C-alpha positions in Angstrom: -8.0 28.2 -7.7 -7.5 24.6 -6.7 -10.4 22.2 -6.1 -10.8 20.6 -2.7 -10.8 16.8 -2.8 -14.5 16.5 -1.9 -15.7 18.8 -4.7 -17.1 17.5 -7.9 -18.5 19.1 -11.0 -22.2 19.9 -11.0 -22.7 17.8 -14.1 -21.0 14.8 -12.5 -23.1 15.3 -9.4 -26.3 15.4 -11.4 -25.3 12.3 -13.4 -24.6 10.4 -10.2 -28.0 11.5 -8.8 -29.8 10.4 -11.9 -28.0 7.0 -11.8 -28.7 6.6 -8.1 -32.4 7.2 -8.4 -32.7 5.5 -11.8 -34.0 8.7 -13.3 -32.0 8.1 -16.5 -34.4 5.3 -17.4 -37.4 7.6 -16.9 -35.8 10.4 -18.9 -35.1 8.0 -21.7 -38.7 6.7 -21.6 -39.9 10.3 -22.0 -37.5 10.7 -24.9 -38.9 7.6 -26.6 -42.4 9.1 -26.4 -41.2 12.4 -27.8 -39.2 10.5 -30.5 -42.4 8.6 -31.5 -44.2 11.9 -32.2 -41.3 13.5 -34.0 -40.3 10.4 -36.1 -43.9 9.6 -37.3 -45.0 13.2 -37.7 -48.1 15.1 -36.5 -50.6 13.1 -38.5 -49.8 9.8 -36.8 -49.1 11.5 -33.4 -52.7 12.8 -33.6 -54.0 9.2 -33.9 -51.8 7.9 -31.1 -54.0 7.6 -28.1 -51.4 6.3 -25.6 -47.8 5.2 -25.3 -46.3 3.0 -22.6 -42.9 1.4 -22.2 -42.8 -1.8 -20.1 -39.6 -3.9 -19.9 -38.5 -3.0 -23.4 -41.9 -3.4 -24.9 -43.5 -0.3 -26.3 -47.2 -0.5 -26.3 -48.9 1.9 -28.7 -52.6 2.5 -28.7 -53.9 4.0 -32.0 -57.5 5.1 -32.8 -57.2 3.7 -36.4 -57.2 0.0 -37.3 -55.9 0.8 -40.8 -53.0 2.9 -39.4 -52.2 0.1 -36.8 -52.1 -2.4 -39.6 -49.8 -0.2 -41.8 -47.4 0.6 -38.9 -47.1 -3.1 -38.1 -45.2 -3.6 -41.3 -42.6 -1.0 -40.2 -41.9 -2.3 -36.6 -38.2 -3.1 -37.0 -37.5 0.2 -38.7 -39.4 2.1 -35.9 -37.5 0.2 -33.2 -34.2 1.2 -34.8 -35.2 4.8 -35.2 -36.5 5.2 -31.7 -33.4 3.6 -30.1 -31.1 5.8 -32.2 -32.9 8.9 -31.1 -32.4 8.0 -27.4 -28.9 6.7 -27.9 -29.5 3.4 -26.1 -31.5 0.2 -26.8 -34.7 0.9 -24.8 -37.2 -0.5 -27.2 -36.9 -4.2 -28.0 -40.5 -4.7 -29.3 -43.4 -2.6 -30.4 -47.0 -3.8 -29.9 -50.0 -2.0 -31.4 -53.1 -2.4 -29.2 
């Protein structure tokens, strides 16, 4: 059966919809939050109070000053890992608050 000229694949239509309403950015933001928990494991995820991504800056609130200090040394590795998991450069900086 031949396609009509105004028909497009469902996947293409969904991608266009996601782009139009900038939902890809929000989906990637959620993926960054999930990647944080997976990459750092349940022990650190348990101490993560909140995560927020604002203009490429990932703000992480931890309930442990010692953990915050320890993770500060691994910022560049964490940024690389999180961006690889999402497949795009979303995180440019990590701040522990």
